[in-house]
N, C-alpha and C positions, 0 to 999 in steps of 0.2 A: 609605257613598255618599252621604249627606247632605251631609256636611261638605265633599268636594270640589265636588258640585253647587252649594252655596251659594257657595263660593270662585268658581266660575266664572262664576256670575251675577253676583257683585260685580265681576269683572274685565271682563265685558262691558258693565258700565254705562257706562266711559268709552271705549268704541270707536265707530269710525265706523258700525259695523252698527247699533248703537242709534239714532244719528242718522238713518241711511237708512230703517230700519225705521219709526220713529216716524211717519213721513209715511204711512204705510198705516193702515188701519183697525184697530179694537181686536183683531179676530179674527186679521188677518194678523201683527200685532204678536205677539200671545200665542204663535202658532205658530212664528214666527221666533225668538223668544227660547227656546221651548222647545227647538227643534231645535239653535240654538247650544249651549244648556246641555248637550243630549244630546251633541253632537259632542265639546265640552270634556271632558266626563266621560269619553267613549270615550277621548279622546287620554291622559288621565291612567291609565286604565284599562291602556291599550297599554303606557305607559312602566313602569307597575308590573309588569306581565307580563314586559317586557324586563328589568327589575332582577332580579325573581325567577327567570328563567332564567338569567342570569349567575350567581346564587347558586347555582343547583342545580348547573350545572356546575362551579363551584368546589368545590362539596361532594363531587360525584362523583370529581374529581381527587384530593381529599384520602382519599376513602374508598379508592381505589384504591393511593395510595401506603401507606395503612397496612396494607392486605392484603398488600401486598408485603414491607413490613417484618416483619409478623407470620410470613409465610412464611420469609424469611431468618432469623428468630430460632428458628424450628422446627427448620430446617435446622442450624443453628450447634448446637443442643440434642442432636440426633440425632448428630451428630458428635463430641460429648464422651464 
């Protein structure tokens, strides 16, 4: 979690958000940056979850295919 958070903080440095918030006092700036970093990390987490969900669906499909093939092979063996 630290690496994505560090990347988000680095990416935020060049945005209009930092320019706008830097006009505020230090406490507001710190809070805004923490919130922005949190949001960026959550977006990265959501993307990772979406990718893993897709991989799980693919693995489930492969498992179903393998089970069907195994069942067909058992049927062929019983017929011999």
